[in-house]
N, C-alpha and C positions, 0 to 999 in steps of 0.2 A: 197609745197606738199599739196595735197587736203586730208582732213581728211575723215575717214570713215563716220562720221556723216554728213558731207556736201555732200558726194556722195549720201547717202540714202535719204536725204531730198530734193534732186533735183527732177525735173520733169521727168528726164530720168530714165527708169527702171534700176534697179541694181540687178544682180544675185550675191548672196554671197554663196560661197562654204566653209562651215565650215569643216575643216579637221585636220589631225594630221600626222606627219611623220611616226609614228609607225603603222598607220592604213592601212591594205592591201586593203580593198575596196576603200579607198581614192585614192590609186594608180590607180585603175581602172577608176576613175573619171577624171584623168589628160587628157587623149585624148578626153574625152567627153567635158570637159570645153574648151579645145582648139578648138574643132569643133564648139561649141556654139559661141566662140569669133569670129571665122572666118565667120560664117553665119550672125551674127547680125551687124558686123562692129561697127560703132559709134552710132547706134540707141539705144544701151544699154551699161551699164558698167558691167564688170565681175570682181569680187573681190574674192580673196582666203584668208581666215582667218584661221591661225593655232591656234587651241583652247589652245594649251600649251603655246604659246607666248602671246596670248591675252585672258586669261580666263575671263576677265570682260565682253567681248562680248558674250561668250558662256553662262555666267550666265544671262546676260540681256535678251537674246533671248531664254532662256531655252533649250539650246542645250544639249541633254542627250546622244546622240550617234553621231558618225561620220561615213560616210559623211552625212551632212544635208545641204540641199540647201534651201535658202530663196530668194524670189524675192520681192524687195521693189519698191514701186511707191509712190512718194510724202510723203516719210517718214513712210509709213505704209507697213507692211508685207501683201502682196496680194496672196502669194503662198508659200507653205512649203512642203518639202518632204525629208524623210530620206532614206538612203540606196543608192545603185547605181541606177542612173536614166539615161535613154537613152537621147541622145541629142535631138531627135525629140520631146520628151515630154516637155523638157525645152523650146525649140523653139516654140512649140505650145502655151505654156502659155505666152511667150513673145509677140507673134503675136497678142494675145487678147488685149494686152496693147497698141499696136501701132495703133489700129483702132480708 
């Protein structure tokens, strides 16, 4: 199994969706994340992190509310947004990284 750290340190962009089971807006992100996965295929990785099961990641990346999305490239956060984000906005940010 590939670790979270090895994913984000790779040269492939990684979208990380920080969420929680109790979070209603997070439920709205589920179809959005699915759409992003379908559209980007293997050009990027999409990970979902439950902040209750992995609190150390939420602390490390200063996640104060959910949902929060981060895009990593080469181990660095290159984009961050909290709240419900439309798929086209996430895909637009990813396309900038594919150029």
